[in-house]
N, C-alpha and C positions, 0 to 999 in steps of 0.2 A: 503494498499500500503506500501511496506517495502523497507527501503534504504540501509540495513547493508550490500548488496552485494558492495556498492560502498567503502567501507574502505578497501577493498582488493586491492584497487589500490594504496593508501598509503603504506600498507604492502609490497607490490611489490617492491616500489621503492627502499627500505631500501636492498632489496636483492641484488642489483647493488653495494652494498659497498664491496661485496667480489669476486664476479662472474668474471672471467677473460675471456673478451667477445668481446670487441671491439678494434678499433685500439687505438691509444697512447702507452706509456709506457708499456711493456710486453704485447702488443697487447690486454689489459685489460683496463676497464673504469667500470662507474656506470650503464650501460645500457646494456639489451640485447633485440633483437627484440621481440614482443610480451608480455613484462612483465606489460605493461599498458593497454593490451588488454582485458578487464574486462567490465560487463556491468555498467550503472549508473555512469560513470567516472566523470560527471559534476557536480553529486549531492553530496551535504553533507546532512547526516542522521539527523534525529531529535535530540533535545539535549538528552544526555546521554553519558553513557562512553561504549567503544566499544572494542573489541579484535579481533585479526586476526593471524593465523597461516599460513603462506606461505611456502610451501617446493618447491624447484626447483631441477631439474636434468639438467645439461648441459654438453655435450661432444662436443668438436671441435678440428681440427686441421689445422696447417698451414704447407704447404710442406715444405721439406728441402731446397728448393731452394729460400725460403724467409727467409731474416735476420730479427731478431726480438731485440729490444731493452729491455733486462732484467736485471734488477738489477745492473746497470753500465757495462754491457757486452752485446756484439752482439752474439745472438745464432743462429744457424741454425734451422730453423723450430720451430714448439710448439706444442705439444699435451696436453690437459688438459680435467680435469673431475671434476666437481665441482657439490656436493651435500649437501642440508642442509635445515633447516628451518630458518624462520626470524620470530620473535615475535613482534608484533605491539599493541600498546594502542592508542586508538585514543577518544579524550574527546572533546564533542560539547556542550558548556556552555548553560544554559538557556538564553531566551532573544536575541533579534536581535542587531545587532551593526549600523543599518540603514533600511532604507526602504526596507523590502525584503531581507536583507543581513543577513547571518549567517557566525559563525565562527567555526574552527576546529583546533586542535593541536595534531599532530601524532608523537609518537616516536617509533622508530622500532630498534631492536638489532638483528642482524643476527650471527648464528654458522654455521660455513662451513667446509665441508672436501675438500680438494683441492688436486689433484694428477696431476703432469705435468712432462712432459719430453722434452727435447730440447739437442741440439747438439752444442759443441764449438772445431771447428776443426775436429778430428777425433774421439773425445770422446763424448758419450752420457751419460746424467745425469738424473736421474728420482729422483724425490722427492715429498714427500706427508705428510699432517698432517691435523689435525682436531682443530679448536680455532676460537675465536672470530673475527668477521670482523669490519667493521666501521659501528660505530652507525649513525643515521641519526634523525634529526628532521624536521617536516613538518609542518609550519603552513600554513593556508588556509582560503579564504574567498569565499562565494557561492552565487548566487542570482537565485531565482527561477521566471518564468515568463509563467503559465500556463502549456504546455506541454514541455517547455524550461527550460534548467538548465544551469547555467554557474559557473566555478569556475576558481580561479587564487592563485598560492601559490608559494612557493619555498623550495624545499628540501634542506637540508644543511647536508653533509656528513662529519664527523669528524675522523681522522687518528687514531682511536683506535685499530684497528686489528693488527695482528701479521705481522711483516715486519722485514726483515734483506736482508741488500745490497749482491747481488750474488745469493740468494736464487730464486729458482722456485716456491716454494710452499707458497707464502706469500698470507694470506687472507684479509690483509689490503693494501693500496695504498699508505700510508705514504705521502699523501696530502689532502687539503682540495678541496672539489666540491660544488659549489652553482649552484642549477639547478632550475631557474625559470621556472614555467610551466603554461599552461591555458588548460582547459577541457570545452567541450560542449557535453550534453546529449538531445537528443530528445526522448520523453517517450511517446508512444501511448498505454495507459493503455486497451482501448477498443478492438485493434487489437494485443495486447501483443507485440509490437515492441518496440525495443530499439536500437537507433543509437549514438554511442558514440565516440569522437576523444579526444585525448590527444597528445599535442605538447610540447616539452620542450628543453631546451639549457643548455648544461653542461660545466661551466667554472670553470677551474682548476687550483690551486694553483702550485707553483713548488715543486718538490721533493728535498727538500735540501739536501739530502744524495747522491742523483745521478746528481744534477744540471741538473735535465730533466723537461721540461714544456710540459706538454700533451696538445694538441691543443683542443679549443672549439669545441664541435660537437653538432648537432642537431637531436632530433629523434622525430619521429611521429607515434601512433598507432591510428588507426580507426577500430570499431568493428560493424556489424549489428547482432542482436540475436533476436529471436523470441520466444515466449512461445509456449510449446507444450502441456503443460497441467498445472494443477494448480502448479505442482512440478517441472517439466523439461524445460529448455529452450536450444535451441542450436542455434549456429551462426558460422559465420567467420569472421576473422580478417585479416589486412594487416599493415605491420611495415617497416619503413624505418629509418636508421640510417646513417646520413651524416657527417663526419668531416669538419666543415668550415675552420678550421686553421691548417696549420703545426705544428708539434711539434718542439721544440726548445731546443737547446743542443748540445752538442759535437757528440752524438750517433745520434741524429736526423738529424744533417746535413749530415753525413755520408749516411743516408737512404732518403735521398731527402725528409725530412719532415715527413714519414711516417704517410701520410695521410690515412683513411680508410673509409669503407662503407659498410653497409649489408642490406639485404631485407629478409622480411620473409612474408608467408602466410600460415595460418594454421586455425584448427577447435577450437570452444570453446563450452562446455557444462555446464551447471549448474543445480544444483538441490537444493530445499529449504526443509529442513528437520525439523522436530519438530513442535510446534505449531505455529499457525499463529500470534500470539499474542508476540511470543519470537523465531523467526524462528533461524535455523543454515543454512547459506548460503554456498553452496559447489560449486567451481568451477575448471574446468580441462581444460588445455588448451594444445596446442603443437605447436611449432613454429620452423619448419625446414627453415634453411637459405639458401640463393643463393645469387648469384651477390656480393660475399664479395672480398673486397681488403684490405690487410694488418692487416687481422683480421683471428681469427679461423672460419673455415666453420662447422657448426655443428648443433645440434637439442637441443632445450630447452623443458622441459616440466615441466609445474606448477600446483601445487594442493594448492589451497587456500580455507581456511575455517574460516568463519566469523560468530561474534556473538554479542550479549550485556552481559555486566556483571550485 
């Protein structure tokens, strides 16, 4: 049995460091629906050093009738396209830290192309750049009991990405985010069935350059996937994003807190390449959004490739 597919989850988390996708300042945040919807989300792999490359493409827009706080200004509407890879290394040390417990540490570095367009008054502005995003570290502990796998951790996003006040094409957020999360997987090997759930809460610090405090938001991803043969699996996932707190600051007060939400339901397909002893795991998923508020409505596509060093 192989668990390397589970590390794609950690890599996907770092992707949110630069993707402009949920409510909060610039209608942007660390999470896009579907980003944690991958198999074995609650399982930590065996001891070793793992790698992952997750490439994402997202395009979404907010209508011109919606005001958006961007870089210290209020803009009319927003359209954004984001694409790029996130590189992740995951270390699982030898030995256990307790009865049935294991530990893992992930470090993720995103590189993003971002193109955005919005309006101020009668003037429309479009900007784009390719730059480093916000680097993330992710310590995690896991526990296994038969067919049940549990894990808990925290994703810590650092403001390392490109950011300039007034710009539309910032690949960084210019604030820290601490995101505690828990995951569960039920894995029935005999039937080739995997049910996984990931839940997290994103807690943001203030953007000191704009005096804007993005509100805390919660997100949930659930996936059911079944093996078709020794190589292929297919399934479906659902995702929910819901902002728990209003944004704070002068612009947020003008926009009545600018709380956001989004939902997505989509397919996921996985393929295991290479030898069974050292597989390369590939996952492809599509997350079309609906029911959005105070955030772009669009589509996200993810391609995740994982293996061992």
